[in-house]
OpenMM code with the backbone's topology and positions (N, CA, C; nanometers):
from openmm import Vec3, app, unit

residues = "MET GLU PHE ASP GLY SER GLY GLN TYR LEU ARG HIS ALA ARG MET SER ILE ARG SER ILE VAL LEU ILE SER MET GLY PRO LEU SER TRP ILE THR GLU VAL GLU ASN ILE SER ALA THR GLY LEU LEU ALA ARG ARG PRO GLU GLU TRP CYS ALA GLY ALA GLY GLU ARG CYS VAL LEU ASP LEU LEU VAL GLY ASP ASP LEU HIS ILE HIS LEU GLU ALA ILE VAL ALA ARG LEU THR ALA ASP CYS VAL GLY LEU ALA TYR THR SER ILE PRO ALA ASP LYS GLU HIS ALA LEU TRP GLY LEU LEU GLY HIS TYR ALA ASP HIS LEU ASP ARG PRO GLY VAL SER THR GLU ASN ASP".split()
positions = [
    Vec3(-1.9293, -0.1574, -0.1636),
    Vec3(-1.9821, -0.0975, -0.2838),
    Vec3(-2.0210, 0.0462, -0.2566),
    Vec3(-2.0060, 0.1273, -0.3585),
    Vec3(-2.0482, 0.2661, -0.3478),
    Vec3(-2.1675, 0.2868, -0.4393),
    Vec3(-2.2640, 0.3674, -0.3914),
    Vec3(-2.3832, 0.3958, -0.4689),
    Vec3(-2.4003, 0.5460, -0.4805),
    Vec3(-2.4584, 0.5887, -0.5939),
    Vec3(-2.4883, 0.7305, -0.6070),
    Vec3(-2.6224, 0.7583, -0.5399),
    Vec3(-2.6709, 0.8800, -0.5437),
    Vec3(-2.7951, 0.9174, -0.4770),
    Vec3(-2.9174, 0.8431, -0.5270),
    Vec3(-2.9144, 0.7908, -0.6498),
    Vec3(-3.0299, 0.7198, -0.7042),
    Vec3(-3.0225, 0.5695, -0.6802),
    Vec3(-2.9213, 0.5241, -0.6069),
    Vec3(-2.9058, 0.3818, -0.5788),
    Vec3(-2.8272, 0.3077, -0.6852),
    Vec3(-2.7745, 0.3783, -0.7846),
    Vec3(-2.6955, 0.3162, -0.8909),
    Vec3(-2.5557, 0.2848, -0.8387),
    Vec3(-2.5063, 0.1650, -0.8701),
    Vec3(-2.3738, 0.1220, -0.8284),
    Vec3(-2.2670, 0.2034, -0.9004),
    Vec3(-2.1667, 0.2479, -0.8253),
    Vec3(-2.0528, 0.3208, -0.8804),
    Vec3(-1.9256, 0.2422, -0.8538),
    Vec3(-1.8260, 0.2613, -0.9368),
    Vec3(-1.6953, 0.2007, -0.9126),
    Vec3(-1.5881, 0.3017, -0.9492),
    Vec3(-1.4720, 0.2830, -0.8921),
    Vec3(-1.3601, 0.3703, -0.9269),
    Vec3(-1.3200, 0.3441, -1.0710),
    Vec3(-1.2828, 0.4496, -1.1411),
    Vec3(-1.2423, 0.4385, -1.2816),
    Vec3(-1.1252, 0.3420, -1.2931),
    Vec3(-1.1271, 0.2652, -1.3987),
    Vec3(-1.0221, 0.1671, -1.4227),
    Vec3(-0.9247, 0.2188, -1.5272),
    Vec3(-0.7973, 0.2037, -1.4972),
    Vec3(-0.6926, 0.2499, -1.5866),
    Vec3(-0.6246, 0.1286, -1.6499),
    Vec3(-0.6224, 0.1239, -1.7829),
    Vec3(-0.5486, 0.0175, -1.8512),
    Vec3(-0.4007, 0.0346, -1.8192),
    Vec3(-0.3326, -0.0776, -1.8029),
    Vec3(-0.1918, -0.0724, -1.7643),
    Vec3(-0.1207, -0.1954, -1.8194),
    Vec3(0.0062, -0.1795, -1.8522),
    Vec3(0.0902, -0.2928, -1.8926),
    Vec3(0.1778, -0.3262, -1.7734),
    Vec3(0.1450, -0.4352, -1.7077),
    Vec3(0.2158, -0.4708, -1.5856),
    Vec3(0.1987, -0.6199, -1.5607),
    Vec3(0.2770, -0.6716, -1.4685),
    Vec3(0.2571, -0.8085, -1.4236),
    Vec3(0.2305, -0.8073, -1.2743),
    Vec3(0.1671, -0.9134, -1.2273),
    Vec3(0.1385, -0.9270, -1.0855),
    Vec3(0.1680, -1.0712, -1.0437),
    Vec3(0.2294, -1.0846, -0.9284),
    Vec3(0.2487, -1.2141, -0.8650),
    Vec3(0.1371, -1.2270, -0.7624),
    Vec3(0.0545, -1.3298, -0.7781),
    Vec3(-0.0554, -1.3560, -0.6851),
    Vec3(-0.0149, -1.4758, -0.6009),
    Vec3(-0.0113, -1.4594, -0.4678),
    Vec3(0.0298, -1.5672, -0.3778),
    Vec3(-0.0820, -1.6021, -0.2809),
    Vec3(-0.1029, -1.7330, -0.2644),
    Vec3(-0.1995, -1.7861, -0.1672),
    Vec3(-0.1334, -1.9039, -0.0985),
    Vec3(-0.0787, -1.8781, 0.0191),
    Vec3(-0.0081, -1.9856, 0.0888),
    Vec3(0.1008, -2.0420, 0.0001),
    Vec3(0.1011, -2.1758, -0.0233),
    Vec3(0.2070, -2.2354, -0.1053),
    Vec3(0.1861, -2.2173, -0.2563),
    Vec3(0.0711, -2.1639, -0.2969),
    Vec3(0.0409, -2.1459, -0.4385),
    Vec3(0.0773, -2.0053, -0.4841),
    Vec3(0.1233, -1.9942, -0.6086),
    Vec3(0.1493, -1.8611, -0.6646),
    Vec3(0.1373, -1.8665, -0.8156),
    Vec3(0.1009, -1.7523, -0.8721),
    Vec3(0.0841, -1.7376, -1.0158),
    Vec3(0.1389, -1.6028, -1.0579),
    Vec3(0.2011, -1.5974, -1.1736),
    Vec3(0.2430, -1.4704, -1.2341),
    Vec3(0.1544, -1.4503, -1.3561),
    Vec3(0.0956, -1.3319, -1.3668),
    Vec3(0.0062, -1.3044, -1.4780),
    Vec3(0.0094, -1.1564, -1.5141),
    Vec3(-0.0574, -1.1212, -1.6232),
    Vec3(-0.0623, -0.9838, -1.6708),
    Vec3(-0.1822, -0.9106, -1.6111),
    Vec3(-0.1630, -0.7834, -1.5826),
    Vec3(-0.2702, -0.6978, -1.5327),
    Vec3(-0.3417, -0.6367, -1.6529),
    Vec3(-0.4743, -0.6436, -1.6531),
    Vec3(-0.5552, -0.5825, -1.7592),
    Vec3(-0.5826, -0.4350, -1.7270),
    Vec3(-0.6272, -0.4102, -1.6027),
    Vec3(-0.6527, -0.2731, -1.5594),
    Vec3(-0.6454, -0.2658, -1.4084),
    Vec3(-0.6380, -0.1427, -1.3589),
    Vec3(-0.6204, -0.1196, -1.2161),
    Vec3(-0.7065, -0.0010, -1.1754),
    Vec3(-0.7542, -0.0022, -1.0509),
    Vec3(-0.8300, 0.1107, -0.9976),
    Vec3(-0.7836, 0.1358, -0.8551),
    Vec3(-0.8463, 0.2306, -0.7890),
    Vec3(-0.8117, 0.2616, -0.6503),
    Vec3(-0.8548, 0.1516, -0.5544),
    Vec3(-0.9417, 0.0607, -0.5999),
    Vec3(-0.9934, -0.0426, -0.5102),
    Vec3(-0.9573, -0.1848, -0.5494),
    Vec3(-0.8959, -0.2045, -0.6666),
    Vec3(-0.8606, -0.3395, -0.7075),
    Vec3(-0.8007, -0.3443, -0.8459),
    Vec3(-0.7810, -0.4667, -0.8949),
    Vec3(-0.7274, -0.4836, -1.0288),
    Vec3(-0.7894, -0.6044, -1.0958),
    Vec3(-0.7811, -0.6049, -1.2274),
    Vec3(-0.8283, -0.7160, -1.3091),
    Vec3(-0.7078, -0.7755, -1.3789),
    Vec3(-0.6874, -0.9058, -1.3614),
    Vec3(-0.5719, -0.9738, -1.4193),
    Vec3(-0.6188, -1.0876, -1.5093),
    Vec3(-0.5338, -1.1247, -1.6034),
    Vec3(-0.5634, -1.2409, -1.6877),
    Vec3(-0.5579, -1.3647, -1.5994),
    Vec3(-0.6536, -1.4532, -1.6165),
    Vec3(-0.6611, -1.5733, -1.5340),
    Vec3(-0.5561, -1.6753, -1.5806),
    Vec3(-0.4642, -1.7131, -1.4897),
    Vec3(-0.3635, -1.8133, -1.5262),
    Vec3(-0.4293, -1.9480, -1.5577),
    Vec3(-0.3707, -2.0234, -1.6503),
    Vec3(-0.4265, -2.1538, -1.6890),
    Vec3(-0.4438, -2.2466, -1.5695),
    Vec3(-0.3495, -2.2461, -1.4790),
    Vec3(-0.3522, -2.3389, -1.3655),
    Vec3(-0.4242, -2.2818, -1.2429),
    Vec3(-0.5011, -2.1753, -1.2605),
    Vec3(-0.5719, -2.1091, -1.1501),
    Vec3(-0.6669, -2.2063, -1.0823),
    Vec3(-0.6652, -2.2105, -0.9474),
    Vec3(-0.7524, -2.3034, -0.8749),
    Vec3(-0.8203, -2.2387, -0.7546),
    Vec3(-0.8133, -2.1085, -0.7403),
    Vec3(-0.8743, -2.0394, -0.6260),
    Vec3(-1.0147, -1.9912, -0.6617),
    Vec3(-1.0971, -1.9769, -0.5594),
    Vec3(-1.2338, -1.9326, -0.5804),
    Vec3(-1.2600, -1.7946, -0.5238),
    Vec3(-1.3751, -1.7411, -0.5587),
    Vec3(-1.4159, -1.6102, -0.5079),
    Vec3(-1.4185, -1.6121, -0.3558),
    Vec3(-1.3749, -1.5029, -0.2956),
    Vec3(-1.3730, -1.4903, -0.1508),
    Vec3(-1.2413, -1.5298, -0.0858),
    Vec3(-1.1532, -1.5923, -0.1616),
    Vec3(-1.0241, -1.6331, -0.1046),
    Vec3(-0.9293, -1.5144, -0.0960),
    Vec3(-0.8502, -1.5124, 0.0107),
    Vec3(-0.7535, -1.4046, 0.0346),
    Vec3(-0.6220, -1.4367, -0.0342),
    Vec3(-0.5520, -1.3304, -0.0758),
    Vec3(-0.4233, -1.3491, -0.1412),
    Vec3(-0.3352, -1.2271, -0.1175),
    Vec3(-0.2103, -1.2394, -0.1570),
    Vec3(-0.1139, -1.1299, -0.1517),
    Vec3(-0.0740, -1.0999, -0.2953),
    Vec3(-0.0688, -0.9715, -0.3286),
    Vec3(-0.0319, -0.9281, -0.4628),
    Vec3(0.1006, -0.8543, -0.4586),
    Vec3(0.1853, -0.8838, -0.5536),
    Vec3(0.3074, -0.8075, -0.5754),
    Vec3(0.2977, -0.7534, -0.7169),
    Vec3(0.2618, -0.6253, -0.7256),
    Vec3(0.2419, -0.5583, -0.8524),
    Vec3(0.3745, -0.4971, -0.8975),
    Vec3(0.4183, -0.5350, -1.0164),
    Vec3(0.5452, -0.4861, -1.0699),
    Vec3(0.5170, -0.3998, -1.1913),
    Vec3(0.5564, -0.2711, -1.1825),
    Vec3(0.5336, -0.1762, -1.2904),
    Vec3(0.6688, -0.1197, -1.3333),
    Vec3(0.7073, -0.1455, -1.4560),
    Vec3(0.8364, -0.0991, -1.5045),
    Vec3(0.9496, -0.1612, -1.4243),
    Vec3(1.0616, -0.0918, -1.4229),
    Vec3(1.1785, -0.1422, -1.3515),
    Vec3(1.1872, -0.0925, -1.2077),
    Vec3(1.1110, 0.0112, -1.1752),
    Vec3(1.1309, 0.0786, -1.0471),
    Vec3(1.0191, 0.0655, -0.9446),
    Vec3(0.9004, 0.0241, -0.9870),
    Vec3(0.7866, 0.0276, -0.8943),
    Vec3(0.7388, -0.1114, -0.8580),
    Vec3(0.7383, -0.1406, -0.7284),
    Vec3(0.6882, -0.2671, -0.6740),
    Vec3(0.5913, -0.2320, -0.5624),
    Vec3(0.4649, -0.2740, -0.5775),
    Vec3(0.3631, -0.2446, -0.4765),
    Vec3(0.3115, -0.3763, -0.4215),
    Vec3(0.3233, -0.3949, -0.2915),
    Vec3(0.2803, -0.5153, -0.2205),
    Vec3(0.1440, -0.4858, -0.1561),
    Vec3(0.0426, -0.5676, -0.1866),
    Vec3(-0.0944, -0.5455, -0.1390),
    Vec3(-0.1564, -0.6758, -0.0920),
    Vec3(-0.2562, -0.6646, -0.0053),
    Vec3(-0.3389, -0.7796, 0.0292),
    Vec3(-0.4715, -0.7615, -0.0423),
    Vec3(-0.5305, -0.8740, -0.0871),
    Vec3(-0.6535, -0.8650, -0.1651),
    Vec3(-0.7406, -0.9879, -0.1421),
    Vec3(-0.8584, -0.9816, -0.2002),
    Vec3(-0.9519, -1.0933, -0.1987),
    Vec3(-0.9975, -1.1162, -0.3421),
    Vec3(-1.0179, -1.2419, -0.3792),
    Vec3(-1.0689, -1.2722, -0.5123),
    Vec3(-1.2152, -1.2293, -0.5145),
    Vec3(-1.2452, -1.1283, -0.5948),
    Vec3(-1.3798, -1.0711, -0.5978),
    Vec3(-1.4642, -1.1256, -0.7123),
    Vec3(-1.3987, -1.1638, -0.8214),
    Vec3(-1.4737, -1.2045, -0.9399),
    Vec3(-1.3879, -1.2947, -1.0262),
    Vec3(-1.4494, -1.3951, -1.0859),
    Vec3(-1.3801, -1.4870, -1.1756),
    Vec3(-1.4582, -1.5009, -1.3055),
    Vec3(-1.3873, -1.4999, -1.4166),
    Vec3(-1.4453, -1.5349, -1.5453),
    Vec3(-1.3525, -1.6391, -1.6068),
    Vec3(-1.3875, -1.6873, -1.7227),
    Vec3(-1.3017, -1.7851, -1.7898),
    Vec3(-1.1652, -1.7258, -1.8231),
    Vec3(-1.1601, -1.5929, -1.8440),
    Vec3(-1.0365, -1.5282, -1.8862),
    Vec3(-0.9701, -1.4401, -1.7815),
    Vec3(-1.0443, -1.3952, -1.6806),
    Vec3(-0.9923, -1.2944, -1.5880),
    Vec3(-1.0204, -1.3261, -1.4421),
    Vec3(-0.9407, -1.2640, -1.3562),
    Vec3(-0.9572, -1.2694, -1.2112),
    Vec3(-0.9668, -1.1253, -1.1624),
    Vec3(-1.0756, -1.0916, -1.0946),
    Vec3(-1.0910, -0.9593, -1.0346),
    Vec3(-1.0498, -0.9657, -0.8890),
    Vec3(-0.9602, -0.8790, -0.8472),
    Vec3(-0.9068, -0.8785, -0.7110),
    Vec3(-0.9348, -0.7441, -0.6464),
    Vec3(-0.9938, -0.7476, -0.5268),
    Vec3(-1.0243, -0.6252, -0.4516),
    Vec3(-0.9244, -0.6125, -0.3377),
    Vec3(-0.8625, -0.4950, -0.3261),
    Vec3(-0.7652, -0.4732, -0.2196),
    Vec3(-0.8345, -0.4794, -0.0835),
    Vec3(-0.7712, -0.5469, 0.0111),
    Vec3(-0.8204, -0.5473, 0.1491),
    Vec3(-0.7262, -0.4712, 0.2405),
    Vec3(-0.6006, -0.4564, 0.1973),
    Vec3(-0.5033, -0.3836, 0.2776),
    Vec3(-0.3956, -0.3251, 0.1865),
    Vec3(-0.3754, -0.1952, 0.2010),
    Vec3(-0.2685, -0.1269, 0.1289),
    Vec3(-0.1760, -0.0696, 0.2356),
    Vec3(-0.0531, -0.1209, 0.2482),
    Vec3(0.0379, -0.0680, 0.3489),
    Vec3(0.0566, 0.0829, 0.3314),
    Vec3(0.0645, 0.1537, 0.4408),
    Vec3(0.0756, 0.2997, 0.4382),
    Vec3(0.1923, 0.3461, 0.3512),
    Vec3(0.3036, 0.2732, 0.3535),
    Vec3(0.4195, 0.3151, 0.2744),
    Vec3(0.4023, 0.2889, 0.1247),
    Vec3(0.2952, 0.2187, 0.0844),
    Vec3(0.2702, 0.1910, -0.0574),
    Vec3(0.1545, 0.2730, -0.1137),
    Vec3(0.0774, 0.3394, -0.0253),
    Vec3(-0.0367, 0.4189, -0.0718),
    Vec3(0.0076, 0.5263, -0.1708),
    Vec3(0.1117, 0.5999, -0.1376),
    Vec3(0.1588, 0.7082, -0.2235),
    Vec3(0.1976, 0.6554, -0.3622),
    Vec3(0.2665, 0.5413, -0.3659),
    Vec3(0.3071, 0.4829, -0.4936),
    Vec3(0.1853, 0.4415, -0.5766),
    Vec3(0.0848, 0.3825, -0.5123),
    Vec3(-0.0358, 0.3409, -0.5842),
    Vec3(-0.1115, 0.4616, -0.6373),
    Vec3(-0.1311, 0.5636, -0.5546),
    Vec3(-0.2041, 0.6829, -0.5987),
    Vec3(-0.1256, 0.7557, -0.7081),
    Vec3(0.0070, 0.7566, -0.6979),
    Vec3(0.0886, 0.8181, -0.8018),
    Vec3(0.0745, 0.7445, -0.9346),
    Vec3(0.0671, 0.6124, -0.9297),
    Vec3(0.0487, 0.5322, -1.0497),
    Vec3(-0.0870, 0.5612, -1.1137),
    Vec3(-0.1893, 0.5737, -1.0313),
    Vec3(-0.3247, 0.5928, -1.0824),
    Vec3(-0.3518, 0.7344, -1.1315),
    Vec3(-0.2791, 0.8320, -1.0790),
    Vec3(-0.3013, 0.9702, -1.1204),
    Vec3(-0.4446, 1.0131, -1.0960),
    Vec3(-0.5066, 1.0766, -1.1950),
    Vec3(-0.6427, 1.1275, -1.1775),
    Vec3(-0.7466, 1.0166, -1.1701),
    Vec3(-0.7128, 0.8926, -1.2077),
    Vec3(-0.8090, 0.7833, -1.2014),
    Vec3(-0.8474, 0.7482, -1.0581),
    Vec3(-0.7600, 0.7726, -0.9622),
    Vec3(-0.7843, 0.7326, -0.8238),
    Vec3(-0.9063, 0.7997, -0.7632),
    Vec3(-0.9370, 0.9218, -0.8042),
    Vec3(-1.0480, 0.9959, -0.7450),
    Vec3(-1.1744, 0.9961, -0.8288),
    Vec3(-1.1731, 0.9348, -0.9443),
    Vec3(-1.2857, 0.9403, -1.0370),
    Vec3(-1.3742, 0.8162, -1.0191),
    Vec3(-1.5037, 0.8387, -1.0104),
    Vec3(-1.5995, 0.7282, -1.0050),
    Vec3(-1.6753, 0.7240, -1.1361),
    Vec3(-1.7092, 0.6018, -1.1796),
    Vec3(-1.7929, 0.5902, -1.2982),
    Vec3(-1.8981, 0.4834, -1.2772),
    Vec3(-1.9927, 0.4780, -1.3684),
    Vec3(-2.0950, 0.3752, -1.3655),
    Vec3(-2.0458, 0.2597, -1.4523),
    Vec3(-2.0707, 0.1348, -1.4104),
    Vec3(-2.0263, 0.0219, -1.4930),
    Vec3(-2.0778, 0.0358, -1.6359),
    Vec3(-1.9900, 0.0062, -1.7314),
    Vec3(-2.0271, 0.0131, -1.8710),
    Vec3(-2.0031, 0.1490, -1.9339),
    Vec3(-1.9664, 0.2490, -1.8548),
    Vec3(-1.9400, 0.3830, -1.9073),
    Vec3(-1.7891, 0.3993, -1.9185),
    Vec3(-1.7416, 0.4295, -2.0357),
    Vec3(-1.5979, 0.4422, -2.0613),
    Vec3(-1.5427, 0.5668, -1.9978),
    Vec3(-1.4205, 0.5568, -1.9417),
    Vec3(-1.3514, 0.6736, -1.8874),
    Vec3(-1.2228, 0.6976, -1.9644),
    Vec3(-1.2094, 0.6360, -2.0812),
    Vec3(-1.0874, 0.6463, -2.1607),
    Vec3(-1.0534, 0.7899, -2.1964),
    Vec3(-1.1531, 0.8784, -2.2142),
    Vec3(-1.1271, 1.0144, -2.2597),
    Vec3(-1.1169, 1.1145, -2.1470),
    Vec3(-1.1153, 1.0719, -2.0236),
    Vec3(-1.1036, 1.1632, -1.9092),
    Vec3(-0.9679, 1.2284, -1.9044),
] * unit.nanometer
topology = app.Topology()
chain = topology.addChain("A")
for resn in residues:
    res = topology.addResidue(resn, chain)
    for name in ("N", "CA", "C"):
        topology.addAtom(name, app.Element.getBySymbol(name[0]), res)
């Protein structure tokens, strides 16, 4: 977690995106839609048959358009009835450039939870 000087929690700005992600955990896998993405993780729609819990490790294959495929390692950071929050644990060096290019100016921007960055 990152904190500002006053002890307030900060997070990287989240960018809405239309994409799908394949989430793999050993013999289990799910394909679902991505709600938003940041420099540190992504939020995906929770598949109906989802059975993993917070703290479990997984592999993500993020597919954006026809040309971009980003392979990442992550951990399940948060679960709700509708969504799965995944925090990256490993971004291969050859995929960093593609991820930062996808995020554009969002990769370097921090915000406070609940504060919109839509107009940045």
